[in-house]
N, C-alpha and C positions, 0 to 999 in steps of 0.2 A: 504493500500499499504506499509506503514511504517513497518508493521509486516512482510510482504513478503520480504522487503529489509533486515530486521534483520535476517530472516531465510536464505536468500540468502548468506549473508556474513558469517554466522555461518557455512553454508555448504561449502563455499569456503575455510574457514580456516581449517575445519576438513578434507575436502577432499584433500586439499593441503598437510596436515600433513601426511595423509595416503600415498600419492604418494611419498613424499620425505623419509618418514620413511621406506617404502617398498624398495626404491632404496638402502638406506644404509644397510638395513637388507639383501637384496639380495647379496650385495658385501661382507658383513661379512660372510654370509653363504658359499660363493664361495671361499673366500680367507683365512678365518681363520679356524684353526683346531677346531674340536668340543670342545676340552678341553679348547682352548683359548677363544672361544665364551662363554663357561660356566663360566670361571673365571671372565670375564668382566661383565656378567649378575649378578653373585653372588656379586660382589663388589657394583654394583648399587642397588641391592636389599637390602643390608645391610644399605647403607646410606639413602635410600629412606624411611626406616622405621621411621627415624627421620624427614625427609623432609615432608612426607605426614602429620605427626602430626602437624608440624609448619604451614603448609598451611591451614589445617582445623581449627587451633586455631584462626587464624586472617582473613581468607579470607571472609567467609560468614557473620560473624558479621559486617564487614565493609560495606557489601552490604545492610544489613538489617537496619543499624543504622539510627536513625531519628534526633539525635542531636549531637553536638560536633564532626561533621564529620571531619573537617580539623585538629582538635586536635587529633582525632583518627588516621588519616593518619600519622601525624608526630610521634606519639607514637609508632606505629607499625614499621615505617621505622627505627627510631633511636634506640629505646629500643629493638624491636624484632630482628633487625640486630645485635645489640650488644650481645644479648643473644646467637645468633647462633655463633658468633665469639668466645665466651667463651666455649660453650658446645661442638662444633664439634671437636676441637683438643683433648679434653678429651675422646670423643667418639672413635676417631681413635686410641688413645693410648690403649684404652680397647680392641679394635679389635686386635691390635698387641699382646697384652698380652694373650688374650684368644686363638687366632688361632696359634700364633707363626709363622705366615706366613707373611714375610716382604713384598713380592710382593702384596699380598692382602691388607695389611695395606696401602701401597703406593697408590694403586688404589682408596681405599676408601677416602684417604686424598685429592686426586685430585677431586674426585666426590663431596666432601663436598662443593666445590666452587659453585656447582649447588644449594645446599640448601640455601646458603647465597643470591645468585642472585634471587631465587624464592621469598624468604621472603621480600627482599627489593622492589620487584616489586609488592607486594600485594596491597598497597594503589593505585597505578596507575591502576591496573587491576580492582579493586573494583569501582573506579570512572567511568571508561569506561563502566562497567556493569550497574552501576546506571543510566548512561546517555544513555544506550543501543547503545553505539557506537561500534557496532560489526565490522564495517568496519576497524577502526584503530586497534582493537584487532586482526583481521585477518591479516592485513598487518604486524603488529609487530611480530606475531608468525611465519608467513611464512618467513620473512626475516631471522629471527634467525634460523629457521629450515633449510633453504637452505644453509646458510653458515656453520651450524653445520654439515649438511649432507656432504657437500664438504670436510670438515675437516676430518670427519670420514672415508670417502671413500679413500682419499689420504693416510691416515695413514694405513688403512687396506692393500692397494695395496703395500705400501712400507714396510710391514712386521712388524708393531708395535704391532701386536697381540691384547691382551685384552685392551691395552691402547687406541686403536681406538674406541672401544665401549664406553669407559668412556668419551673420549675427545669430542665425538659428542654431548652429552647432556650438557656438561659444556659450550662449545662454544655457543650452542643454547640459553641457559638461559642468559649468559652474554650479548650477543648482543641484545636480547629482552629487557633486563633491560636498557641498554644504550639508546635504542630508546625511551623508556618511560621517562628517565631522560632528554633527549634532549628537549622535548617539554612541559613536565608537572612538572618540578622540583619545581615550586611554591607550589605544593600540600603538600610538606614536610618541609616547611620553617616556619611553625607556632610554637608556644610554645610547648615544650614537657611536657606533664602532666602524671606523673606516675600513678595517680589515674585512669585516663582514660584508660591507658594501662592495669591496673589490671581488670578494668570493662570489657574491650574487651576480655581479656584472660579468665576470669571466664565464660563469655557467650560462648566462643568458645571451652571450654574443652570437653563437651559432643559431640559437632560436630566433633572435631578433633578425639576423640576416635572412633566415628562411621565411619568416613572416613578411619581411620587406620584399622578398622575391615574390611571394604569393600575391601580393597586392600591387607590385611595381608594374605589372603589365598595364593595368588600367591607368594608374597615375603616370607611368612612363609614357604611355600612349598619348595622354593629354599633353604632357610637356613636349614630346616630339612634334605633335601636331601644332603646338604653339610656334614652332620653327618653320614647319612645312606648309601650313594652311593658315586659317584665320580663326578668330574667336567664334565666328559664326559656325564653322565646321566643328569646332570643339563643342559648341552648344548642341548640334545635332548628335554628335557621338555621345555626349554626356546624357542627353535625353534618352537615347536608345539604351545605353548601358544602365541608367538609373532604374528604368522600369524592370530590368532583370536583377540588378544588384539588390534592390530592396528585398525581395523574397529570398534570394540566395544568400545574402549577407546575414539575414536573420536566422536562416537555417544553419549556416556554418558556424556562426558565433554561439548559437544555442546548443548544438551538438558538442562543440568544443567544451563549453561550460559543464556539460553532463558527462561526456565520455572521458575527458582527460583524467579526472580523479579515479575513475573506474580502471582504466588501463594502467595508470601509475601504481595503483594498489596491487593489481594483479602481477605487474612486473616486479615489484618489490617483494612479493611473496614467491617469486620465481615460477610463476605460472605462465604458460604459453599464451601470448596474445595475438599470434599470427592468424589462426583460424577465426578468432573472434573479430579481428579487424576486417577480414574479408567478408564474413557473414553480415556484420553491421553495415558494410558498404552496400551490399546488395539488398539488405532490408530497406535501407533508406532509398535506394534507387528504385526499388519495386514500386513504391508509392509516388515518388517525386519525378523520376525521369519522364514519365508520360505527361506530367503537368507542364513541364517546360516545352514539350512538343505541342501540346494543346495551345499553349500561349503563343508559340511561334506561328502556327498555322491560322488560328482562329481570331487572334487579337487585332490584326491590322485594320479591319473595317471600324473597329471601336475607337482606335486611335484617331482616325479621321473624324469620327463622329464627335468624340469628346473634346478634341482640340481644334476643331474647325479647319482642318487641313493645314494648320500652321507648321506642323512637324512632319508632314508627309514624306519629306526628303529623307527622314531618319528611319523609315519603316523597313527597307531592305536590310539595313545594319541591325535594326532591332531583331529581326527574325534570325539573322546569323548568330547574334549574341545569345539569344534564348536557347538555341540548339547547343551552343557551346556550354552554356550554363548547366544543361542537363548532363552533358558528358563529364563535367567536373565532379559530379556526384560519385563517380566510380573510384576516385582517389581522395574522397572527402576526409577519411580518417587516417590516411597513411602518414601524413606529416604529424598528426597528433600522436600516433603510435611511436614514432621516433622520439618525440619529446618525452613521452612517458617512460621510454627506455633510457633516456639520457643520452641518446646517440644522434643528436640533431646534426652533427657535423658530416654524417655519411651522405654522400651525394650532393653536398652543398655547392661544390665547384661546378658540377654538371648543371645544376639549376642556375647558377650565375651566368654560365656560358649560354644556356638556353634563353635567358632573359635578354642578355646582351645582343645575341644574334637576332632575336625577334624584334627588338627595338630598332636595330639597323634595317631590318626588313620593312618595318612600318615607315621609317624615314624615306626609303627609296620608293616603296609602293604607293605611299600617299602622294608623293610628288607626281607619280605617273597615273594612278588610278583613283585618287581621292579616298572616299569612304570605303569603296570596295577593297582597296589595298589593306585597310585595317582588318577586315574580316579574314582575308587570306593569311595575314601575318598572325592573327590571334589563333587561327585554326592550327597552323604549323606549330605554334608554341604549345598548345594544349596537347597535341599528339605526343610531342617529346616529353612534356611534363608528366603525362601518365606513365610513360616508359621509365623515366627516371625515378619516380616515386615508388613504383613496384620493384625496380631494381634495388633501390636503397633499402627498402624494407626486407627484401630477400637477403641482402648482405648482412643486415643486423640480426635477423632471427630466422627460424625455420618457417618461412612464409609459403603457403600452398599456392604457388604460381599457376600450376596446371589447372587446378580447381577454379582459381580466379579467372583465368582466360576462358575456360569453358563457360562459366556463368556470364562473363562479359560479352561473349559471342552471342549467347542466347538473348540477352537483353538488347543488344544492338540490332539483332535481326527483328525482334519484336518492335523496336523503335521505328525501323524502316517500314515495317508493315503498317504501323500506326500512321506514319506520315502519308503513305500511299492512300490508305482508307480515308483519311481526312480530306485529302485533296480531291479524291474521286467523289466523296459525299458532297462537298461544296459545289462541285461542278454539276452533279446530278440533281441536287435539291436546291436550286437557286430560286428561293422564295422569300427573300427578305433577310436581313441581317440576323435577327433574333432566332427566327425559325430555322434557318440554315445552320446556325451555330449549334442549336440544341440537337438537331438531328445528327450533325456531324460528330458532336461530342458523344452521343449515345452509341453510334456506329463504331467510332474510334475506340471507346472504352471496351465494348464487347470484343472487337477484333484484337485488341491488346491482350486481354485476359486469355482469349482462346489460343492466341499464338504462343503465349507462355506455357499454357497447358500442353499444347502440341509438342513444344520443345522440351517438355519435362523439366521445367525450371522449378526447383524445390524452394518455394517461398516460405513455407510454414516454419522451418527451422530458423531461418533468418529473422522472421518477425518475432518469434518467441524470445530470441536473444536480446532484442531491444527492451523487453519488459523484465527480464529476469537477471540481467547482468548489471 
């Protein structure tokens, strides 16, 4: 029952985030010019390159730590926060000097407040994750999100442009931090030990690099497009990506919160986590892989309907990103498993090379093909990312690669059958957006289930693992 409660509160938190994020996203898309939205997203992408690294550096090591826990909390809060206060102003000066864009530099300076708030909140979030207090985590996040969303919406409607996009995330993180400080301030009142801080940081470096790599394709794409295209093109890309990132980001952060402590505990007890990681991957994909396919094929008419054709140029890109989001589910837990094992260094250079080559591809392909080049480059990156993650986990533990590949093949075949059935249903039942969508959904769902049954995909074992582990 406690496991179901944890899953419930994770779901409430992440579903609530999707709802409020989509509300603000919709207002931004309606009230901001494509160029304004692109500028706001670009400033956030620049600043979060640093923010993601800091979070990875100290977040998971605090969850995994077995000794000197309170000293670790104080060290990260005071010394980590101090490091951010020193580094971020220098970073923003560099942005101004490199871009010679005072408006962009101002926006990144404001967005830097988010980085500080996120770092200061790490000890409190880590303790809640260790205690599996997902209810308080959900409440804290949702309160911050609600007030942040209200701030962003008001500013967008009143014509603040790109500043509305930045202000939303800053307000959210500040309020979430204050909620943590209100009831848990004693966690960071112990002695500050610099040696403990160094120990945590050393442990977190490979984790931080890996997390930076996992998110650098989106942020890196935005930055590269800043050199090769315009803020308008960045706006189209960000719009398409955001529609997919909202649900996928909620899913990935939610399962990370729940699965990492489970895998870490099993690894510390010297229990094999290879089969569990594989089964959890396919249990998640069983439910969510078809969702991304449904969205890719069925959503475009509704984008035109809801946004008055303003963002139609982003629809082909949106469809490609949606399909790629579904494929990411097949390695959703592999990086988490390496963190739980304390072996995040394995395969990290391969991932760095993959990201670097992919960003180079984006640079040259966007110069030649525009937004289509982005889809090609992101597809190539994902294919190699799946190979690298499976290889890395196999190198770390006895991972069932053959079983994984068999299940992956079955799921991909079912996905192709689903895509074909949806396209044919839309062509055959062309009777209005809503009716065609409902019929296509029902036909697609039935076809997907039948194809998995025909291919003898064993979903029962995978689904049970989600609830009992």
